[in-house]
C-alpha positions in Angstrom: 35.3 -2.4 13.3 32.4 -0.1 12.7 34.3 2.1 10.1 35.5 -1.0 8.5 31.6 -2.2 8.6 30.7 1.3 6.8 33.4 0.9 4.3 32.5 -2.5 3.3 28.9 -1.7 3.0 29.3 1.3 0.8 31.6 -0.6 -1.5 28.8 -3.5 -1.9 26.3 -0.7 -2.3 28.3 0.8 -5.1 29.9 -2.2 -7.0 27.1 -4.7 -6.4 24.1 -2.7 -6.7 25.0 0.6 -8.5 24.0 3.4 -6.1 26.3 5.9 -5.3 25.1 6.4 -1.7 22.8 5.3 0.9 19.5 7.2 1.4 18.1 8.4 4.6 18.6 5.9 7.7 19.8 3.2 5.4 23.6 3.4 6.1 22.9 3.6 10.1 20.6 0.4 10.0 23.3 -1.4 7.7 25.9 -0.6 10.0 24.0 -1.4 13.4 22.9 -4.9 12.0 26.4 -5.6 10.1 27.7 -5.2 13.5 25.5 -7.9 15.0 22.8 -5.4 16.4 19.0 -6.1 16.4 16.6 -3.6 14.5 13.0 -2.5 13.9 12.9 -0.9 10.6 9.7 1.4 9.7 10.3 2.6 6.2 7.8 3.4 3.4 7.0 1.3 0.4 9.9 2.0 -2.2 12.2 3.4 0.6 14.9 0.8 0.1 14.1 -1.8 3.1 15.5 -4.7 1.1 19.0 -3.3 1.2 18.9 -3.0 5.1 19.0 -6.7 5.5 20.8 -7.6 2.2 24.1 -5.7 2.6 24.5 -6.7 6.3 23.9 -10.5 5.2 26.6 -10.1 2.5 29.2 -8.4 5.2 28.6 -10.8 7.6 29.8 -14.7 7.7 27.2 -17.1 6.8 23.9 -17.1 5.1 21.1 -14.1 5.8 17.9 -15.8 6.3 14.9 -13.9 5.2 11.4 -14.8 6.4 8.6 -13.6 4.1 5.0 -14.6 3.4 5.4 -13.9 -0.4 5.8 -17.3 -1.7 4.6 -16.1 -5.1 7.2 -13.5 -5.2 10.2 -15.4 -4.2 11.3 -16.4 -7.6 11.3 -12.8 -8.9 13.5 -11.6 -5.6 15.8 -14.3 -5.9 15.9 -13.6 -10.0 16.4 -9.8 -9.1 19.6 -10.6 -6.7 21.0 -13.0 -9.3 20.8 -9.9 -11.8 23.4 -8.0 -9.4 25.6 -11.0 -8.8 24.4 -11.9 -5.4 24.0 -15.9 -4.3 20.3 -16.1 -3.5 17.8 -18.8 -3.2 14.4 -19.9 -1.5 12.8 -22.8 0.1 9.2 -23.2 -0.2 6.4 -25.4 -1.0 6.5 -24.8 -4.7 10.0 -27.1 -5.1 10.4 -30.5 -5.5 12.2 -32.7 -2.6 15.2 -32.9 -4.8 15.2 -29.0 -5.6 15.0 -28.0 -2.0 17.6 -30.8 -0.9 20.1 -28.9 -3.6 19.5 -25.5 -1.7 20.0 -27.1 1.6 23.4 -28.3 0.6 24.5 -25.0 -0.6 23.4 -23.3 2.5 25.2 -25.9 4.7 28.3 -25.3 2.7 28.1 -21.6 2.9 27.4 -21.1 -0.8 24.5 -18.6 -0.6 24.4 -15.2 0.6 20.5 -14.9 1.1 17.7 -17.6 1.7 14.3 -16.6 1.2 11.9 -18.8 3.6 8.1 -18.7 4.3 7.2 -18.7 8.1 5.4 -21.9 7.7 8.6 -23.7 6.3 11.0 -22.0 8.6 9.0 -23.6 11.8 9.4 -27.1 10.6 11.9 -29.4 12.1 13.6 -30.0 8.7 14.4 -26.2 8.3 15.3 -26.0 12.0 17.7 -28.8 11.5 19.3 -27.1 8.4 20.0 -23.6 10.3 21.5 -25.3 13.4 23.8 -27.3 10.8 24.6 -24.0 9.1 26.3 -20.4 9.9 23.8 -17.8 10.0 24.4 -14.2 9.4 21.2 -12.7 10.4 17.4 -13.5 10.4 15.2 -10.7 8.5 11.7 -10.6 9.2 10.0 -9.0 6.5 6.5 -7.7 6.3 6.9 -7.8 10.2 3.3 -6.0 10.8 2.0 -9.6 9.8 3.0 -10.5 13.4 -0.1 -8.0 14.8 -3.3 -9.2 15.6 -4.7 -5.7 15.2 -3.1 -5.4 11.6 -5.0 -5.7 8.2 -2.5 -8.5 7.0 -2.2 -10.9 10.1 -0.5 -13.9 9.7 -0.7 -16.6 12.7 2.7 -18.1 11.9 4.5 -14.9 12.6 3.4 -14.9 16.3 5.7 -18.1 16.5 8.8 -16.2 15.2 9.9 -15.4 18.8 11.5 -18.9 18.7 14.5 -17.3 16.5 15.4 -15.5 19.7 15.0 -18.6 21.9 17.1 -20.7 19.5 19.3 -18.2 18.0 20.2 -15.8 20.7 23.6 -14.7 19.2 22.3 -13.9 15.6 21.4 -10.6 14.9 17.2 -10.1 13.8 16.0 -7.2 11.7 12.3 -6.7 11.5 11.0 -4.3 8.7 7.6 -3.2 7.6 6.1 -0.2 5.8 3.1 0.2 8.0 2.8 0.0 11.7 1.0 2.5 14.1 2.2 2.7 17.8 -0.1 -0.2 18.7 1.4 -2.4 15.8 5.0 -1.5 16.8 4.5 -2.5 20.4 2.9 -5.8 19.4 6.1 -6.5 16.8 8.3 -5.7 19.5 6.7 -8.1 22.4 6.0 -10.9 19.9 9.3 -11.1 18.4 11.0 -10.4 21.5 12.9 -7.2 20.2 12.9 -5.3 23.3 16.5 -4.1 23.1 16.3 -3.8 19.3 17.4 -0.3 17.8 14.4 1.4 16.3 14.8 3.1 13.0 11.5 5.1 11.8 11.8 6.9 8.7 9.4 9.5 7.5 6.0 7.9 6.3 5.8 10.8 3.5 5.6 9.9 -0.1 5.6 13.4 -1.5 5.2 12.0 -5.3 1.8 10.6 -4.5 -0.9 12.7 -4.9 -4.3 11.8 -2.8 -7.7 12.3 -3.8 -11.1 11.1 -2.5 -14.0 11.6 -4.4 -18.0 11.3 -3.5 -19.1 7.9 -4.8 -22.0 8.5 -7.5 -21.2 5.9 -10.0 -18.0 4.4 -8.8 -16.9 2.3 -11.8 -17.8 5.3 -14.5 -15.8 7.7 -12.2 -12.8 5.1 -11.8 -12.8 4.9 -15.7 -12.9 8.7 -16.2 -10.1 8.9 -13.6 -8.0 6.3 -15.4 -8.7 7.7 -19.2 -8.0 11.3 -18.2 -5.3 11.1 -15.9 -3.4 7.7 -16.3 -4.3 6.3 -20.1 -1.9 3.6 -20.9 -0.2 3.7 -17.2 -0.1 0.6 -15.1 -2.0 0.7 -12.0 -3.9 -1.2 -9.1 -7.6 -1.1 -8.3 -9.1 -2.6 -4.9 -12.3 -3.9 -4.7 -13.8 -5.5 -1.3 -15.6 -8.6 -2.6 -14.4 -11.1 -5.3 -17.6 -10.4 -7.5 -16.7 -6.7 -7.7 -13.0 -7.5 -8.6 -14.6 -9.6 -11.6 -17.2 -7.2 -12.8 -14.8 -4.1 -12.6 -12.0 -5.8 -14.5 -14.4 -6.7 -17.2 -16.1 -3.2 -17.4 -12.6 -1.8 -17.8 -11.7 -4.1 -20.5 -14.9 -3.4 -22.1 -14.2 0.4 -22.2 -10.6 -0.1 -23.8 -8.6 -0.3 -20.4 -6.4 -3.6 -20.4 -7.3 -4.9 -16.9 -6.8 -8.3 -15.3 -8.7 -9.7 -12.1 -6.9 -11.1 -8.9 -8.6 -12.6 -5.7 -8.2 -15.7 -3.5 -11.3 -17.5 -5.3 -9.4 -17.9 -8.5 -8.0 -21.0 -9.8 -4.3 -20.7 -8.5 -2.6 -21.2 -11.7 -4.7 -18.5 -13.3 -4.1 -16.1 -10.3 -0.4 -16.7 -10.5 -0.2 -16.1 -14.2 -2.1 -12.9 -13.7 0.3 -11.6 -11.2 3.4 -12.6 -13.3 2.0 -10.8 -16.3 1.3 -7.8 -14.2 4.7 -7.7 -13.3 6.4 -8.5 -16.4 4.3 -6.5 -18.8 3.7 -2.7 -19.0 0.5 -1.0 -19.2 -1.8 -3.4 -17.3 -4.4 -2.5 -14.7 -4.8 -5.0 -11.8 -8.0 -5.2 -10.2 -8.0 -6.9 -7.1 -8.8 -7.8 -3.4 -6.2 -7.0 -0.7 -5.1 -10.4 -1.2 -2.6 -8.8 -4.1 0.1 -6.3 -3.6 2.2 -7.2 -0.7 5.9 -7.3 -1.8 5.3 -6.0 -5.1 8.4 -4.4 -6.3 7.2 -3.1 -9.7 8.2 0.6 -9.4 6.5 2.2 -12.4 2.8 1.7 -11.1 1.5 5.2 -11.7 -1.9 5.0 -9.6 -3.7 2.8 -6.9 -7.5 3.1 -6.7 -10.0 2.1 -4.1 -13.7 1.6 -5.1 -14.5 0.5 -1.6 -13.6 2.0 1.8 -10.4 0.3 3.3 -10.7 -0.8 6.8 -8.0 1.1 8.2 -5.3 3.8 7.6 -2.5 1.1 7.8 -4.4 -0.9 5.0 -4.8 2.2 3.0 -1.3 3.6 3.3 0.1 0.1 2.5 -2.1 -0.3 -0.6 -1.3 3.1 -1.9 2.2 3.1 -1.2 2.5 0.4 -3.9 2.1 3.6 -6.5 5.2 5.7 -7.5 7.9 3.5 -6.0 10.3 4.9 -8.5 9.8 8.4 -7.0 7.9 9.8 -10.1 4.3 11.2 -9.9 1.8 8.9 -8.8 -1.9 9.1 -7.8 -4.0 7.5 -4.9 -7.8 7.9 -5.9 -10.8 6.9 -3.9 -14.4 6.7 -4.2 -16.4 6.9 -1.0 -20.1 7.1 0.0 -22.4 6.5 2.8 -23.1 2.7 1.9 -19.2 2.2 2.3 -19.4 3.4 6.1 -22.6 1.5 6.6 -20.8 -1.6 5.0 -17.8 -1.4 7.0 -19.9 -0.9 10.3 -21.8 -4.3 9.6 -18.7 -6.1 8.9 -17.5 -5.3 12.3 -20.7 -6.0 14.2 -21.1 -9.2 12.3 -17.6 -10.4 12.8 -16.8 -13.2 15.6 -14.2 -11.1 17.2 -14.5 -10.3 20.8 -15.7 -7.0 22.2 -12.1 -5.6 22.5 -11.3 -6.6 19.3 -14.1 -5.0 17.7 -13.5 -1.6 19.5 -10.1 -1.6 17.9 -11.4 -2.3 14.5 -14.0 0.5 15.3 -11.1 2.9 16.2 -9.2 2.3 13.2 -12.2 2.6 11.1 -12.9 6.0 12.5 -9.5 7.2 11.7 -10.2 6.2 8.5 -13.4 8.0 8.1 -11.8 11.2 9.7 -9.2 11.0 6.6 -12.0 11.1 4.1 -14.1 13.8 6.1 -11.4 16.1 6.7 -11.4 19.7 6.0 -7.7 20.0 6.1 -4.9 18.6 4.3 -4.9 14.7 3.7 -1.3 14.1 4.0 -1.0 15.8 7.1 -3.9 13.8 8.3 -2.1 10.7 7.1 1.2 11.4 8.9 -0.4 12.4 12.3 -1.9 9.0 12.4 1.5 7.6 12.4 2.9 10.2 15.0 4.7 12.2 12.2 4.1 15.9 12.3 3.6 17.7 8.9 2.5 20.9 7.0 -0.2 21.2 4.3 1.5 19.2 1.1 0.1 21.5 -1.8 -0.4 17.9 -3.6 -3.6 16.7 -2.4 -7.4 17.2 -3.3 -8.3 19.1 -0.2 -5.0 21.5 -0.8 -5.5 21.8 -4.5 -9.4 22.6 -4.2 -10.0 23.4 -0.8 -13.3 21.9 0.5 -15.8 24.6 1.6 -16.6 24.3 5.6 -19.9 25.5 7.2 -21.7 25.7 10.3 -23.9 22.4 10.0 -25.5 22.6 13.3 -29.1 23.1 12.1 -29.2 20.7 9.4 -27.8 18.2 11.9 -30.2 18.9 14.3 -33.0 18.4 11.5 -31.6 14.9 10.9 -31.0 13.9 14.2 -34.8 15.0 14.8 -36.1 13.1 11.7 -34.2 10.0 13.0 -35.8 10.6 16.5 -39.2 11.2 15.2 -39.1 7.9 13.0 -38.5 6.0 16.5 -35.0 5.2 15.2 -36.3 2.1 13.2 -35.8 3.2 9.7 -32.8 3.2 7.3 -31.0 6.2 5.5 -33.1 6.3 2.5 -36.5 6.4 4.6 -35.3 9.1 6.7 -34.2 11.3 4.0 -37.4 11.1 1.9 -39.0 12.3 5.2 -36.7 15.2 5.5 -37.2 16.0 2.0 -40.9 15.7 2.0 -41.2 12.8 -0.5 -44.8 11.5 -0.3 -43.7 7.8 -1.2 -45.9 5.1 -0.6 -43.7 3.8 2.6 -44.0 7.2 3.9 -47.9 7.6 3.7 -48.1 4.0 4.9 -46.3 4.7 8.2 -48.2 8.1 8.3 -44.7 9.9 8.6 -46.1 12.8 6.3 -48.0 13.9 9.5 -44.8 14.1 11.4 -43.3 17.8 12.5 -39.9 17.0 10.5 -41.9 16.1 7.2 -40.4 18.3 4.7 -38.2 20.4 6.9 -35.2 19.6 4.6 -36.8 20.1 1.2 -34.3 22.8 0.4 -31.3 20.1 -0.2 -30.9 17.3 -2.4 -30.6 13.5 -1.5 -26.9 13.5 -2.3 -26.4 16.6 -0.1 -28.1 14.7 2.8 -26.3 11.7 2.4 -23.0 13.6 2.7 -24.3 15.1 5.9 -25.5 11.6 7.3 -22.0 10.1 6.3 -20.2 13.2 8.1 -22.6 12.6 11.3 -21.9 8.7 11.2 -18.2 9.6 11.3 -18.6 12.1 14.1 -20.0 9.2 16.1 -23.6 10.9 16.6 -25.3 8.1 14.7 -24.9 4.6 14.4 -26.3 2.0 12.1 -28.1 -1.1 13.5 -27.7 -3.9 11.3 -29.8 -6.1 13.3 -32.8 -4.0 12.6 -32.8 -3.5 8.7 -29.8 -1.2 9.0 -32.0 1.3 11.2 -30.3 4.7 12.0 -30.0 5.1 15.9 -28.7 8.1 17.9 -25.9 8.0 20.0 -25.2 9.7 23.5 -23.1 12.2 21.6 -26.0 13.5 19.8 -28.0 14.8 22.8 -25.9 18.1 23.0 -26.2 18.7 19.5 -30.0 17.9 19.5 -30.2 20.5 22.5 -28.1 23.3 21.0 -25.2 22.9 23.4 -22.6 21.9 20.8 -22.2 23.3 17.1 -20.9 21.1 14.4 -18.9 21.9 11.6 -19.3 20.2 8.1 -17.9 19.9 4.7 -20.0 21.2 2.1 -21.2 19.0 -0.5 -19.9 19.7 -3.8 -21.5 18.3 -6.9 -19.0 15.9 -8.9 -17.6 17.4 -11.9 -16.3 15.6 -14.7 -12.4 14.6 -14.4 -10.1 17.1 -16.2 -6.6 16.2 -17.1 -4.1 17.5 -14.5 -1.1 18.9 -16.1 0.4 20.2 -12.5 3.4 18.2 -11.3 3.3 17.4 -7.7 4.9 19.6 -5.0 8.3 18.6 -3.9 8.9 16.4 -7.3 11.1 17.7 -10.0 10.5 15.7 -12.9 13.9 14.7 -14.8 12.7 16.0 -18.2 14.0 14.6 -21.3 14.7 16.6 -24.6 13.7 15.0 -28.0 17.0 12.9 -28.6 17.0 11.9 -25.1 13.3 10.8 -25.1 14.0 8.8 -28.5 17.0 7.1 -26.5 14.8 6.5 -23.6 12.1 4.6 -25.9 14.7 2.6 -27.6 16.2 1.3 -24.2 12.8 0.5 -22.9 12.2 -1.4 -26.0 15.4 -3.2 -25.6 14.8 -3.8 -21.9 11.8 -5.7 -22.7 13.3 -7.9 -24.9 16.4 -8.5 -22.5 14.0 -9.2 -19.7 12.2 -12.0 -21.9 15.4 -13.7 -22.7 16.3 -13.7 -19.3 12.8 -14.6 -17.6 12.6 -11.6 -15.3 10.3 -8.6 -15.0 11.7 -5.6 -16.9 12.3 -3.5 -14.2 14.7 -6.2 -12.8 17.1 -5.4 -15.5 17.1 -1.5 -15.3 14.2 0.5 -13.9 12.9 3.7 -15.5 14.8 6.3 -13.5 18.2 4.5 -14.7 17.2 4.2 -18.1 16.6 7.9 -18.0 19.7 8.8 -16.6 21.4 6.4 -19.4 19.6 8.4 -22.0 20.8 11.7 -20.5 24.6 10.7 -20.1 24.5 8.8 -23.6 27.7 6.9 -22.6 30.3 5.9 -25.3 32.1 3.5 -23.2 31.8 1.3 -20.3 33.5 3.6 -18.1 31.0 6.4 -18.7 28.3 4.0 -17.7 29.8 3.2 -14.4 28.6 5.1 -11.7 25.2 5.9 -13.4 22.6 4.9 -10.5 21.5 1.5 -10.8 24.6 0.2 -12.7 26.6 -2.3 -10.7 29.5 -4.3 -11.9 27.6 -7.3 -12.9 24.8 -5.3 -14.9 27.6 -3.4 -16.5 29.3 -6.5 -17.6 25.9 -8.2 -18.5 24.4 -5.4 -20.6 27.2 -2.7 -20.9 28.3 -3.5 -24.5 24.8 -3.9 -26.0 23.6 -0.3 -24.5 26.6 1.2 -25.6 26.4 0.0 -29.1 22.6 0.9 -29.1 23.4 4.4 -28.2 26.0 4.6 -30.8 23.7 3.3 -33.6 21.3 6.0 -33.0 
């Protein structure tokens, strides 16, 4: 039975999806679920999670039901499957009663391979009646981290999905996510009653992504410099914390020649949907967005993801940066980060209406994020260790490429802590730094802080240096910010041994920001499939042809063929359909649909 399942799965992979072999754990997962087993799958964005439930659904009798929160993307997912010849449909609130009834008839009569359903729709009586009347091959719970109350994308409806186990105990279930620390994994298993499920945890490493975190001076100007020097003309995503900042940043980029669009939950629905559709279907667009944008985005050619504000957690950061470079080609994850980001995130936690236990979890997650920002070692090692995966320095992040200078910061930290204490722990960062630097401002003089013993003892360092030190001291938990008292700085119990000289503090040396220079080095671990002159000309013509085919079919360009497939076609230069068969990404349906056009196009060059 298992051998038969494996053989059928490989046949579908090659003939329908056009891939020669499974990657990583895909084959094991497909065989396990295809034979009726439950599974929890953790696989990075771009790792091929969809195939892990699509192929088992096609092997097993009945319809595979995919639970997904991504209503706005269901049409694209169904269109992509139609392009390779898979019978797929969706049920959601955008459809008329008549259209939904038509889909339901196809499901009941076993004429659909995969059905995408939002959790809200799944939990209705009408949908339960449909499922009870139909033969179900499996349930796939996509974006399963949405079940976790500790997570960054919590959806209350996901908690109720344990009903699938209760109502359909003999139907296999597969829960999939790209991001879950141990706390989130445990909650997925508990909430979805997956206690006996096999767990498949792939490496979280994305070696083609270069991680870079810079000191924030002028965030928008730094962002513009990064885009124009590193990724001019590329497609990318920029994340901001607030809707206002999204709008202002998109406007700023457009004013400076970068084609940018905005996306946030406060926009009119039609405009938001149109911007998302354009981002997916057109090339060289930069989407400026809140975290409301991005989950489930399958666009493979996103070359960079930027953060203008500090993410709340490493899970959020990993999920968002993982939208870059899904095609395996070089991509960048860039962030600007400053003291105000730390203060703002702490305030958001303190002022939230969550209970104290929940706030503690959020604070711990933020501490881990700060640790990633302030690390003196490889960022990738720090990132992977968070998910329980050991790693060695990658050679492809900013701290590996330009190692930061560390120094014994005990004395300056003692000066800072003393200044906070002498100011009665009642003043914010700017005032304390002015005291340290000996600035005779009106406020300093009003409070007679020019008479303090600590006045001017830090005059040898710039304001930016002191801000960098303070940021690290907050990240180390020696100082906290009291938002109920005008963001005043207060010492924690952990500051005492440092003040008394019983504990040393190692800090990252402040480095003055330098103007971005275009990087020419390819990421370590990535070998680019370089094209010669003729191959590049064919590739460019193929991309132009693809854009026309995508418009004709009403789908994003990458749904026709992704860049990696077009590159391989340009290298092979097929003169017959037989020569096209076997190229990665060219299944039988696409061979029939587009093979003659491509062979003719290449022959004409």
